C-alpha positions in Angstrom: -1.8 135.2 -40.6 -5.6 135.1 -40.1 -7.6 136.0 -43.1 -9.7 139.1 -42.8 -13.4 138.7 -43.4 -15.0 141.1 -45.9 -18.6 142.3 -46.0 -19.5 139.5 -48.5 -18.4 136.9 -46.0 -20.5 138.4 -43.3 -23.5 138.6 -45.6 -23.3 134.9 -46.3 -22.6 133.9 -42.7 -19.1 132.6 -43.1 -16.6 132.6 -40.2 -12.9 132.7 -40.2 -12.5 129.2 -38.8 -11.5 126.1 -40.7 -11.9 126.2 -44.5 -13.8 129.4 -44.9 -12.3 131.7 -47.6 -9.7 129.2 -48.8 -9.5 125.8 -50.6 -7.9 123.2 -48.4 -4.8 121.5 -49.9 -6.7 118.2 -50.0 -9.3 119.6 -52.4 -6.9 121.3 -54.8 -6.3 118.2 -57.1 -10.1 118.0 -57.8 -11.1 121.7 -58.1 -9.6 123.3 -61.2 -10.5 126.0 -63.8 -13.3 124.9 -66.1 -13.4 125.3 -69.8 -15.3 128.2 -71.4 -18.8 127.2 -72.6 -19.5 124.4 -70.1 -19.0 126.2 -66.8 -22.2 124.9 -65.1 -21.7 121.3 -66.3 -18.0 121.0 -65.5 -18.4 122.7 -62.1 -21.2 120.3 -61.2 -19.0 117.4 -62.3 -16.1 118.6 -60.1 -18.1 119.1 -57.0 -19.9 115.7 -57.5 -16.5 114.1 -57.8 -15.3 115.8 -54.6 -18.3 114.4 -52.8 -17.9 110.9 -54.3 -14.3 110.9 -53.2 -15.3 111.7 -49.7 -12.8 114.6 -49.4 -15.3 116.6 -47.4 -16.7 114.3 -44.7 -20.4 114.2 -44.0 -21.5 117.0 -41.8 -18.5 119.2 -42.8 -18.7 122.5 -44.7 -17.6 123.1 -48.3 -15.2 126.0 -49.0 -16.9 129.3 -49.3 -18.8 130.2 -52.4 -16.3 132.9 -53.3 -13.4 130.5 -53.1 -15.1 127.7 -55.0 -16.1 130.2 -57.8 -12.6 131.6 -58.0 -11.0 128.2 -58.0 -13.1 127.0 -60.9 -13.2 130.3 -62.8 -17.0 130.6 -62.8 -19.4 133.3 -61.5 -21.1 132.9 -58.1 -24.4 132.9 -59.9 -23.4 129.8 -61.8 -22.0 128.2 -58.6 -25.2 128.8 -56.8 -27.1 127.0 -59.6 -24.7 124.1 -59.1 -25.2 124.1 -55.4 -29.0 124.2 -55.8 -28.9 121.1 -58.0 -26.8 119.3 -55.3 -29.3 120.4 -52.6 -32.2 119.2 -54.7 -30.5 115.8 -54.9 -30.1 115.6 -51.2 -26.3 115.8 -51.3 -25.8 119.1 -49.5 -27.8 121.6 -47.5 -27.4 125.3 -47.1 -27.4 126.8 -43.6 -27.7 130.5 -42.7 -26.3 132.4 -39.8 -23.0 133.0 -38.3 -21.9 129.4 -38.8 -23.7 128.9 -42.0 -22.5 127.6 -45.4 -23.0 124.6 -47.6 -22.7 121.3 -45.7 -22.3 117.7 -47.0 -25.2 115.4 -46.1 -24.8 111.7 -45.4 -25.8 109.5 -48.3 -28.7 107.1 -48.0 -27.6 103.8 -46.5 -26.5 101.6 -49.4 -24.2 98.6 -49.6 -23.9 94.9 -50.0 -23.4 92.7 -53.0 -26.7 93.6 -54.7 -25.8 97.3 -54.6 -22.3 96.5 -55.8 -23.7 94.5 -58.8 -26.1 97.3 -59.6 -23.3 99.9 -59.7 -21.0 97.5 -61.6 -23.6 97.1 -64.3 -23.1 100.7 -65.4 -19.3 100.6 -65.7 -16.6 98.4 -67.2 -14.9 97.3 -64.0 -11.9 95.7 -65.6 -11.2 98.8 -67.6 -11.5 101.0 -64.6 -9.2 98.8 -62.5 -6.6 98.6 -65.3 -6.7 102.3 -65.9 -6.4 103.0 -62.2 -3.3 100.7 -62.0 -1.7 102.5 -65.0 -2.2 105.9 -63.4 -1.1 104.9 -59.9 2.0 103.0 -60.9 3.0 105.8 -63.2 2.5 108.4 -60.5 4.5 106.4 -58.0 7.3 106.0 -60.5 7.4 109.6 -61.5 7.5 110.8 -57.8 10.4 108.5 -57.0 12.3 109.1 -60.2 12.1 112.9 -60.1 12.4 113.2 -56.4 10.3 115.3 -54.0 11.0 118.7 -52.6 11.1 119.1 -48.8 7.5 120.3 -48.9 6.3 117.5 -51.1 8.1 114.9 -49.0 6.5 116.3 -45.9 3.0 116.3 -47.5 3.4 112.6 -48.4 4.6 111.7 -44.9 1.7 113.6 -43.4 -0.8 111.8 -45.7 0.7 108.5 -44.7 0.5 109.3 -41.0 -3.1 110.3 -41.4 -4.0 106.8 -42.7 -2.2 105.2 -39.7 -4.1 107.5 -37.2 -7.5 107.3 -38.9 -10.6 105.8 -37.2 -12.1 102.9 -39.2 -15.0 105.1 -40.3 -12.6 107.7 -41.7 -10.1 105.3 -43.2 -11.3 105.3 -46.8 -11.2 109.1 -47.0 -7.6 109.2 -45.6 -6.6 106.4 -48.0 -8.1 108.4 -50.9 -6.2 111.5 -49.8 -2.9 109.6 -49.6 -3.3 108.4 -53.2 -4.5 111.8 -54.5 -1.4 113.4 -52.8 0.9 111.0 -54.7 -0.9 111.7 -58.0 -0.6 115.5 -57.5 3.1 115.3 -56.5 3.8 113.5 -59.8 3.8 116.9 -61.4 1.1 116.1 -64.0 -2.2 118.0 -63.6 -3.7 115.8 -66.3 -2.7 112.6 -64.5 -4.1 114.0 -61.3 -7.4 114.9 -62.9 -7.7 111.5 -64.5 -6.9 109.8 -61.3 -9.4 111.7 -59.3 -12.1 110.7 -61.8 -11.2 107.0 -61.8 -10.8 106.9 -58.0 -14.3 108.4 -57.5 -15.6 105.4 -59.5 -13.5 102.9 -57.5 -14.8 104.5 -54.3 -18.4 104.0 -55.4 -17.7 100.3 -55.7 -15.6 100.1 -52.4 -18.5 101.8 -50.5 -20.6 98.7 -51.2 -18.3 96.2 -49.5 -17.2 96.1 -45.8 -14.0 97.4 -44.4 -11.9 94.4 -43.5 -9.4 94.9 -40.8 -7.0 92.3 -42.1 -7.1 93.9 -45.5 -6.5 97.4 -44.0 -3.5 96.1 -42.1 -2.1 94.8 -45.3 -2.8 98.0 -47.1 -1.1 100.0 -44.4 2.0 97.9 -44.8 2.0 98.5 -48.5 1.4 102.2 -48.0 4.5 102.4 -45.8 6.7 100.5 -48.2 5.4 102.7 -51.0 6.2 106.0 -49.3 9.6 104.7 -48.3 10.4 103.7 -51.8 9.3 107.1 -53.2 11.3 109.1 -50.7 14.3 106.8 -51.3 14.1 107.6 -55.0 13.5 103.9 -55.8 11.3 104.2 -58.9 11.3 100.4 -59.7 10.4 99.6 -56.1 7.7 102.2 -55.9 6.1 101.0 -59.1 6.2 97.4 -57.9 4.6 98.1 -54.5 1.9 100.2 -56.1 1.2 97.5 -58.7 0.8 95.0 -55.9 -1.4 97.4 -53.9 -3.7 98.0 -56.9 -3.9 94.3 -57.5 -5.1 93.8 -53.9 -8.0 96.2 -54.4 -8.9 94.6 -57.7 -8.9 91.1 -56.1 -11.1 92.3 -53.2 -13.7 93.7 -55.6 -13.6 90.6 -57.8 -14.0 88.4 -54.7 -17.3 90.1 -53.8 -18.6 89.5 -57.3 -18.0 85.8 -57.6 
């Protein structure tokens, strides 16, 4: 059923199409209620994480102010302060009118080994990669061991299909969504939140190296085996495939550093 637009929507120029007035399922793992006392800071962290994960493609619109505020449990005044900071940083822009809203801007062109080394200097790469493996392997095992409902199984299949159908320029976003879906389906909101944070850091590093077709073909083969193991309830198999998959990403990043 189509969502009715109220006067607040009209005042802000939102329209009933696409994500207006609701949070897409792909954003739910990242956007969560903030803790009292740090509303501005935690809301800023979450939306920055959403942008770093690439869950809203460049040129696309964020969910409505009302939905974002409700999802994170903050006032719209606080949310607007957050969006103002993001706009000042050149990450988003606000557009008025019938098709207005807050839109994601493309990041400045960055990449290559020099940029990768600069970013790596600010993080403990080995710690990040190990923590990512622990979370990913654990999520895969939990999903397989506990089993997925019909809706959960369908979501996982759809996320896998999206990676197969993705254009090269959209592959990393779809890959991120597949892994985030698996984390969310593990049933642990804490694991999901931790994974979203670590994946954002990993994506910052991956954005500095080229997309290699041979590597993507291998990753897709692993993705398929992973989903099959999860849906078959093969916890040991799912953990092993995921461990191997994480190892491939780690090897790729290390390779560009040596």
